C-alpha atoms as one frame of an Amber mdcrd trajectory, in Angstrom:
protein
 185.508 187.623  -7.506 183.183 184.832  -8.436 183.828 181.137  -8.080 184.601
 180.443 -11.740 187.241 183.201 -11.799 188.909 181.799  -8.700 188.857 178.324
 -10.232 190.553 179.601 -13.401 193.237 181.371 -11.341 193.858 178.204  -9.312
 194.201 176.046 -12.436 196.573 178.569 -13.984 198.722 178.572 -10.849 198.817
 174.764 -10.792 199.773 174.566 -14.456 202.512 177.189 -14.059 204.059 175.385
 -11.071 203.840 171.731 -12.130 206.809 170.508 -10.092 205.694 172.288  -6.938
 202.141 171.039  -7.370 203.221 167.443  -7.902 205.567 167.514  -4.916 202.806
 168.975  -2.748 200.369 166.263  -3.837 203.018 163.598  -3.223 203.617 164.952
   0.285 199.915 164.939   1.092 199.528 161.374  -0.194 202.525 160.153   1.820
 201.274 161.952   4.923 197.803 160.437   4.741 199.224 156.986   4.032 201.582
 157.201   7.018 198.756 158.209   9.361 196.630 155.301   8.146 199.571 152.907
   8.537 200.291 154.097  12.079 196.644 153.677  13.055 196.622 150.167  11.582
 199.829 149.254  13.440 198.362 150.616  16.686 195.140 148.659  16.293 197.040
 145.480  15.406 199.278 145.774  18.443 196.251 146.312  20.704 194.653 143.138
  19.406 197.834 141.110  19.777 198.238 142.227  23.395
């Protein structure tokens, strides 16, 4: 299997499962944002102490 074939299969799978794909992307975005927020809170509390 070459790279272009795999890319076509991946796009087809994403388009067939739109709700699952959007929920997965939303979960990843929320996860990354929460990690960044926790790091910012930790750094802010270190500076205040």
